C-alpha positions as CSV (number, residue, x, y, z in Angstrom):
1,M,79.5,175.2,150.0
2,K,78.6,173.8,147.3
3,K,80.6,175.0,144.0
4,R,77.9,175.9,141.5
5,A,78.2,173.9,138.1
6,N,79.7,175.9,134.9
7,P,76.4,176.0,132.7
8,L,78.6,176.6,129.6
9,L,80.5,173.3,130.8
10,I,76.8,171.6,131.2
11,I,75.8,173.2,127.8
12,L,79.0,171.9,126.2
13,R,78.5,168.1,127.8
14,L,74.2,167.9,126.4
15,I,75.8,168.9,123.0
16,L,78.3,166.2,123.1
17,T,75.6,163.5,124.3
18,I,73.7,164.5,121.6
19,I,76.0,164.3,118.7
20,L,77.0,161.0,120.6
21,I,74.0,159.6,120.3
22,L,73.2,160.6,116.4
23,V,76.5,159.3,116.0
24,I,75.3,156.1,117.1
25,I,72.6,156.1,115.6
26,V,73.6,156.7,112.0
27,A,76.8,153.7,112.9
28,G,73.5,151.4,113.9
29,Y,71.6,152.4,110.7
30,A,74.3,152.6,108.3
31,A,74.9,148.3,109.9
32,Y,71.2,148.1,109.8
33,V,71.7,148.9,106.0
34,M,74.7,147.4,105.2
35,I,74.3,143.3,107.4
36,D,70.0,143.4,104.9
37,Y,71.8,143.9,101.8
38,H,71.3,140.6,99.7
39,R,71.5,139.7,96.1
40,I,67.9,137.9,95.0
41,D,69.6,134.3,93.9
42,D,70.6,134.0,89.8
43,N,68.9,131.4,88.6
44,Q,65.9,131.4,90.5
45,I,63.2,129.3,89.5
46,L,60.1,130.6,89.6
47,T,56.7,128.4,89.8
48,P,53.9,129.6,87.0
49,E,50.0,129.9,88.6
50,G,46.8,130.5,87.3
51,T,44.9,128.7,84.9
52,P,45.1,129.9,81.0
53,K,42.6,129.2,78.2
54,T,45.0,126.5,76.6
55,D,47.8,124.5,76.7
56,V,49.8,124.7,73.8
57,L,49.8,128.8,71.7
58,D,48.3,128.2,68.2
59,V,51.2,129.3,65.5
60,T,49.2,128.8,62.2
61,S,49.8,131.8,59.5
62,G,48.1,134.2,60.0
63,K,47.0,133.9,63.9
64,T,47.4,137.4,65.5
65,Y,48.1,138.2,69.1
66,H,47.8,140.6,71.4
67,L,51.3,141.9,73.9
68,T,50.7,144.8,76.6
69,D,54.1,145.4,78.2
70,W,53.4,148.4,81.1
71,N,55.3,149.5,84.1
72,I,53.0,150.3,86.6
73,G,55.1,153.3,88.3
74,F,53.7,150.9,92.0
75,A,50.5,152.4,91.3
76,A,51.5,155.6,92.5
77,Y,51.9,157.5,88.5
78,T,48.6,159.1,88.4
79,D,48.7,163.6,86.7
80,Q,49.3,164.5,89.7
81,F,52.7,161.9,90.9
82,S,56.6,162.8,90.3
83,F,59.0,161.2,91.7
84,F,62.3,162.5,94.0
85,M,64.6,160.4,91.8
86,D,63.7,162.4,89.0
87,G,63.5,165.7,89.9
88,G,59.8,164.9,91.0
89,K,58.5,165.9,94.5
90,Y,57.4,162.8,95.7
91,S,59.1,159.2,97.3
92,R,55.4,157.6,98.2
93,A,51.9,157.4,96.7
94,F,49.6,159.9,98.1
95,S,48.3,157.7,100.3
96,K,47.2,153.6,100.4
97,D,43.5,154.9,99.5
98,D,44.9,156.4,96.4
99,T,47.3,153.3,95.5
100,I,44.3,150.9,95.9
101,D,42.1,153.1,93.7
102,T,45.0,153.4,90.8
103,M,45.4,149.7,91.2
104,N,41.1,149.4,89.9
105,S,42.7,152.0,87.1
106,I,45.1,149.8,86.2
107,I,43.5,146.6,86.4
108,D,40.2,148.2,84.0
109,E,42.6,149.3,81.5
110,L,44.4,146.2,81.6
111,L,40.8,144.6,81.1
112,R,40.4,146.7,78.3
113,Q,43.2,145.8,76.1
114,D,41.9,142.3,76.1
115,S,45.6,141.6,75.4
116,D,47.3,137.3,75.0
117,F,50.2,137.9,77.0
118,Y,51.1,140.7,79.6
119,L,54.6,141.8,80.8
120,I,53.8,144.6,83.7
121,Q,56.8,145.8,86.1
122,E,57.4,147.8,89.2
123,V,54.3,145.7,90.8
124,D,54.8,145.9,94.9
125,F,54.2,144.2,97.5
126,G,54.8,144.8,100.7
127,S,56.6,148.3,100.2
128,T,56.2,151.3,102.0
129,R,56.0,153.2,99.6
130,S,53.0,152.0,97.8
131,Y,51.8,151.7,102.0
132,K,52.2,147.7,102.0
133,V,49.5,147.7,99.1
134,D,49.8,143.7,97.3
135,E,49.7,144.8,94.1
136,Q,50.9,141.3,93.0
137,A,47.6,139.4,94.8
138,M,45.7,141.7,92.8
139,L,46.3,141.9,89.5
140,E,46.5,138.1,89.8
141,D,42.6,137.9,91.5
142,N,41.4,139.4,88.0
143,F,43.9,137.5,85.9
144,G,45.0,134.2,87.6
145,S,41.3,132.1,86.4
146,R,42.2,132.9,83.0
147,F,46.4,133.2,82.9
148,A,49.4,131.7,83.2
149,T,51.0,134.0,85.6
150,T,55.0,134.1,87.5
151,F,56.1,136.5,89.3
152,G,59.9,137.4,89.8
153,V,61.2,139.5,93.1
154,N,62.9,142.7,91.4
155,Y,64.6,143.9,94.6
156,D,64.0,143.7,98.0
157,S,66.0,146.5,99.6
158,A,65.9,147.3,103.5
159,Y,64.3,150.2,105.0
160,L,66.0,154.0,103.2
161,F,65.8,156.2,105.2
162,Y,66.0,158.6,102.0
163,P,64.7,162.1,101.7
164,I,64.6,162.4,105.9
165,T,61.3,164.3,105.6
166,S,59.3,161.3,103.7
167,P,61.7,157.9,103.0
168,I,60.9,156.0,100.5
169,G,61.4,152.9,103.2
170,A,61.8,149.3,102.3
171,S,61.1,148.8,98.6
172,K,59.6,145.4,97.2
173,S,58.4,145.3,93.7
174,G,58.6,142.6,91.0
175,L,57.6,141.3,87.4
176,L,54.5,140.0,86.8
177,T,54.0,138.2,83.3
178,M,50.8,137.0,82.2
179,S,50.1,134.3,79.2
180,S,47.2,133.2,77.5
181,A,49.0,129.6,77.0
182,D,49.9,128.0,79.4
183,I,54.0,128.4,80.7
184,T,56.0,125.4,81.5
185,E,59.2,126.9,82.3
186,S,60.3,130.0,83.8
187,V,63.1,131.4,85.6
188,R,64.8,134.4,87.4
189,R,68.0,136.1,85.9
190,S,70.2,138.5,87.6
191,F,71.4,141.7,86.0
192,P,74.3,142.7,86.5
193,I,74.5,145.9,89.1
194,Q,77.0,148.3,90.4
195,T,79.6,147.8,93.5
196,G,80.0,149.2,96.7
197,F,78.2,151.9,98.2
198,A,76.0,152.9,94.9
199,K,74.5,149.4,95.3
200,F,72.5,150.4,98.0
201,L,70.7,153.0,96.1
202,D,69.9,151.4,92.7
203,L,69.0,147.6,94.5
204,D,68.5,144.8,92.7
205,R,67.6,143.8,89.3
206,C,66.8,141.0,87.2
207,Y,64.6,139.5,83.9
208,T,62.3,136.6,83.9
209,V,62.6,134.0,81.1
210,N,59.4,132.9,80.7
211,R,58.3,129.4,78.1
212,I,55.3,129.2,76.2
213,P,55.1,125.6,74.0
214,C,53.4,126.2,70.4
215,S,51.8,124.4,68.3
216,N,54.6,123.4,66.1
217,G,57.2,122.2,68.6
218,H,58.7,125.4,69.3
219,D,58.6,127.8,72.2
220,L,57.7,131.4,72.8
221,V,59.9,132.7,74.8
222,L,58.7,135.9,76.9
223,I,60.9,137.9,79.0
224,N,60.0,140.2,81.2
225,L,62.7,143.0,82.2
226,H,63.3,145.7,84.5
227,A,67.1,147.0,84.4
228,S,69.2,149.6,86.3
229,A,67.2,153.3,86.7
230,Y,70.0,155.5,88.2
231,T,73.9,153.6,88.0
232,T,76.2,156.6,87.7
233,D,78.3,153.2,85.6
234,D,77.1,153.1,81.8
235,T,79.3,150.0,81.5
236,I,76.6,148.0,84.0
237,V,74.3,149.2,81.7
238,R,76.2,147.4,78.6
239,Q,76.4,144.5,81.0
240,Q,72.9,144.1,81.3
241,M,72.3,144.5,78.0
242,E,74.8,142.0,77.0
243,M,73.7,139.6,79.2
244,L,70.3,139.6,77.9
245,T,70.8,139.8,74.2
246,G,72.8,136.9,75.2
247,T,69.7,135.0,76.4
248,I,67.6,136.2,73.5
249,Q,70.7,134.9,71.0
250,E,70.7,131.4,72.4
251,E,66.9,130.9,72.4
252,Y,66.7,132.1,68.9
253,E,69.4,129.4,67.4
254,K,67.1,127.4,68.9
255,G,64.5,128.3,66.6
256,N,62.5,129.8,69.1
257,Y,60.4,132.8,69.2
258,V,61.6,135.6,71.3
259,I,59.6,138.5,72.7
260,A,62.0,141.1,75.5
261,G,59.6,143.4,77.0
262,G,59.6,145.7,80.1
263,D,61.6,149.4,81.3
264,F,64.5,149.3,79.8
265,N,65.3,152.5,81.4
266,M,68.0,153.8,78.9
267,D,67.3,155.3,74.7
268,L,67.5,152.1,72.6
269,L,67.3,153.9,69.6
270,G,69.9,156.8,70.9
271,D,67.2,159.5,69.5
272,S,63.8,158.8,70.9
273,G,63.1,162.0,71.1
274,S,62.9,163.6,68.2
275,I,61.8,159.9,66.4
276,F,58.6,159.6,68.6
277,G,58.2,163.8,68.4
278,V,58.5,164.0,72.2
279,S,60.3,166.3,74.6
280,G,63.7,164.1,76.0
């Protein structure tokens, strides 16, 4: 007579099998994230694109220029959107159509600004959170016929399976600089970031240095930056600002004009809330 299997033993084996499968999945994912992790090379030469209005910037006394600086938030930050890393609800834009509609609204506003220079951050391409909408191409298609443009990749992360219910996924985003005068040189500089496990959460960070020749023989140096947002080590923020100010000082001592703009992710004034009459 065949011996009947113990039901409890069957359940125990099933539970152990499920646990083993989950451990293998988690370990495999962790290995994928660590193997795929990379920092983008420092001092990466960027190639200017587009057709600017002029080759040389006129710096005649009294001449006025306008610059627009905007972190467009990967075209997700409508009035209804709040980002989960800032205590909000969402990790992705609401939909691909919503991302495209928001990008078109952003482009309309940039055109309305009618500026001579634009420093734009968090411009996505191929990101899960923005449904792989090529925001860089959308902007360059609208401005490239009148502006010189450069694009530096800020971060290019592996697929992050967090939050579990709606993973932010792979993030590919960068800094777009647009100038009505020619950009003759551009370089991407890598900011220092945290090491250890924290580097997987705060991603890569950088600034781009864009050189524009002026009519008096000097250069206008436009620096477009996006500093760390979620670092747990305050010394990293200080190191990033020291590196940035070092570049600014170096260009200033050469006799060049320097404008550094972007998303600093910090209160540079120390008490901006009270200064500008807002909370937080």
